[in-house]
N, C-alpha and C positions, 0 to 999 in steps of 0.2 A: 554551500549548505546542503544538507541531506534531509530528505523528508521520509517519514514512515507513514504508510497507510495501514491503519490498525483495523483488524477484523476480528469477530468473535468466532469465525469458522475457518478452519484450516483449508478446507476445500475451496471456499470462496477466495481466500488469500491466494492460493495457487492459481486459480482461474484468472484472477486479476493480473497476476504477474505474467501469465501467458498472453493475455490481451494487451498488456503494456508492451511486451516484446514484439507482438505483431504490429503495434502502432509505432515502432521504432524507438521505444523508451527502454534503455538498459535498466533492468531491475533485478533484484535478487531477494530471496527469502532470508530473513534474519529473525533472531529471537526478539520478541517484544519486551521492552524494558519493563521491569516490575512497577516502576513509578507510573506507568500508563494506567495501571489499575483495571485493565480490561483486556480481553482477548484470549486467544487460544495458545499464546506463546510464540506465534509466528506472525510477522508483518512483512509488507512489501517495502523495500528500501530503494529509493531512486534519487537522483540529483534534482535539486530544486528548480533548475532551469527547465526541466520537463514537466513542471507542475501543471501548466495549462493543458497539456496533452493528457496527463494522468486524470485530471478532472473531467475531461471530455470522455475518456474511456469509462470512468466511473459513472457518469451520467447516462451512458448508453445502455447500461445494464442495471437492473434493480438489485443491488447487493443488500440483502436484508440484514446481514451481519456487520456491515461497515460501521465502525465506531468513531472514526475521525482521522485527521492527519496530525502528526507530531513533527515539529521542526527540530532537527538535531544540529548541533554545531559540529562540523567535522573539518 
């Protein structure tokens, strides 16, 4: 399963992806699905098995534009 971390800020999305990478989480920038109804058009995509590590990265930095996680079937 794939997870998207949705943000309202492109800069914060890219910062989160960089921090994920430094934490050993393979992630990439992808277009946010329109049905998310929020965001800047870009989200962080990563495999669900890295979700605990991604949550730790997220909690270590106050991302004011974080809108939530979306589970995608892939």
